[in-house]
C-alpha positions in Angstrom: 0.4 15.6 10.9 -2.3 13.2 11.8 0.1 10.4 12.6 2.0 12.6 15.0 -1.0 14.3 16.6 -0.3 12.9 20.0 3.1 14.7 20.0 1.6 17.9 18.8 -1.1 17.8 21.5 1.4 16.9 24.2 3.7 19.8 23.2 0.8 22.2 23.0 1.2 22.8 19.3 -2.4 21.9 18.7 -5.5 22.0 20.9 -8.3 19.4 20.8 -10.3 21.4 18.4 -7.5 21.6 15.9 -6.9 17.9 16.3 -10.5 17.2 15.4 -10.2 19.5 12.3 -7.1 17.6 11.2 -8.9 14.3 11.5 -12.0 15.7 9.6 -9.8 17.0 6.8 -7.8 13.8 6.6 -11.1 11.8 6.2 -12.4 14.3 3.6 -9.2 14.1 1.5 -9.2 10.2 1.7 -12.8 10.2 0.4 -11.9 12.6 -2.3 -8.9 10.6 -3.5 -10.7 7.3 -2.9 -13.4 8.3 -5.4 -10.7 8.7 -8.0 -8.7 5.7 -7.1 -9.4 3.6 -10.2 -8.6 6.5 -12.5 -5.4 7.3 -10.5 -4.2 3.6 -10.8 -5.1 3.5 -14.5 -3.1 6.8 -15.0 0.1 5.0 -13.9 -0.4 2.4 -16.7 0.0 -0.5 -14.3 -1.2 -3.7 -16.0 -4.3 -5.3 -14.4 -2.4 -8.5 -13.6 0.0 -6.5 -11.4 -2.8 -4.9 -9.3 -3.0 -8.1 -7.2 0.6 -9.3 -7.5 2.0 -11.1 -4.4 4.4 -8.2 -3.8 1.4 -5.8 -3.5 0.4 -7.7 -0.3 2.9 -8.4 2.6 6.3 -7.5 1.0 8.2 -8.8 4.0 6.6 -12.3 3.7 6.9 -12.2 -0.1 10.6 -11.5 0.1 11.4 -13.9 2.9 12.3 -16.5 0.3 13.9 -16.2 -3.2 11.0 -15.3 -5.4 13.0 -15.4 -8.6 12.0 -11.9 -9.5 8.9 -10.0 -8.6 7.7 -9.7 -12.2 8.1 -13.3 -13.3 5.0 -15.2 -14.3 3.5 -17.2 -11.4 3.3 -20.4 -13.6 7.0 -20.1 -14.4 7.8 -19.9 -10.7 5.6 -22.9 -10.0 7.2 -25.0 -12.7 10.7 -24.0 -11.4 9.7 -25.0 -7.9 8.4 -28.4 -9.1 11.5 -29.1 -11.1 13.6 -28.3 -8.0 11.7 -31.0 -6.2 12.8 -33.7 -8.7 
């Protein structure tokens, strides 16, 4: 709803007061979930080393080239890259 608020306002589906309430509620919910973020991530059982994996950043840039599998060890990829240069 928040992302499409301009449309809702333009079409008269929400007034300015309702739009402000949506924004406030969105911010409140983000704070509520944010306070539990670590527990939520841990609940998925994702290993610590994957929290900052390259694919977790800009996936378009990461997949621009052959990355030899998203879950392969970075050292393995580097060794393969160096062998290819020989």
